[in-house]
N, C-alpha and C positions, 0 to 999 in steps of 0.2 A: 387828869379826872376824865371821867366819861356820863353823859348825859344821854340814858333816854328818851325818843320821844315818841308820841301815840299818840297818835288819832289824823287830823292832822293840821300843816303848816301850810299857810295861807292867808291870806285880806285880815284876817278874823281871828286869828292867831298869831302875823308876824307879832304886832305889841308886844304880848305879854313874851315873846321870846325873844326878843330882843333889850325888853328890858332885864330878865332873866340876867341872858348874855352878860351886859351892860355892871350890876352886883354882879356876877363871879367874874367877869374878869377883873376888879376890885383887887381881888384876894390873891390877885398874882400866881395862877397854874403854871408851871410847867409847861405839863405840852395841855390839848384839848382833846377827845373827839367825841363827835355828835353823833348819836345811834339812831338812825331815821329804819332801820329794817322793821318799824313796826306802825310806821307810817304811813296810812293808805291816799291821801292825797299832800301834794304837796304842788303850789300853785309862783307863780311869774315872783308876787306879793314873798312867797319862803323862800324862794332861785334868792331874789335882791338880800336877805335878811343874811342869807348864808355868804355871802360873796362879803358881805358887810363884816362878819365877824371873820373871816379870813381875815380881811387886807385888818383891821383891829390887829389878828393875834397874828404877825406878821409885822405889825409895825413897832408890839411888843414880844419880840425877836420868842415868838413862843407858838412848840412844833402846834401843830391843823389836822384833822383830816377827817373825814364826814365816812360814815356804813349805810351802806341803802339795798335796800330789797331790791329785785329785777326793775319796779317800776321804777321809783326813786331816781335810779338807774340810768335807768332809760332817758328821766325825763332830763337829769343832769347832762351823760351825755349827748341828751337832740341839742343842748345850746351850750358842744364846748367850754365846762367848766370840771372836767371833770377830775383833766391833773392843778386847774387855778384852788377845788376843794381838795384835791387828794384824798377819792371816792377809792371808797378799799368794796371788798363786795364781805368782811365777814372784820368786827370784835378783834379776831388773834390779829389779823393782816394791818387794820388800822394804829394796836400796839407795838407790834415792831419794827414794819415806818418807821413811828416815832420814836421809837429807841435806838435807829440809825445812826 
């Protein structure tokens, strides 16, 4: 499953994001890509939601990857979460990563 988000992933949108992810994970997908390439802003609440999603996917043994534009990638790398979130530069890289 690939989800492309637009706008902001912050304290105001975090609850809606987590509810959506929780409901989606109940459908038991095989793998999960969150495409943040169209996100304008990512704050600590958004990062926390991504970390929680990654942990849930690992617990359920689902593949997981995040795609980020340069701004999002910089934020994720700054807090040293790139490897944990399996950060990729493009959707194609993320899909290839999950295929292996």
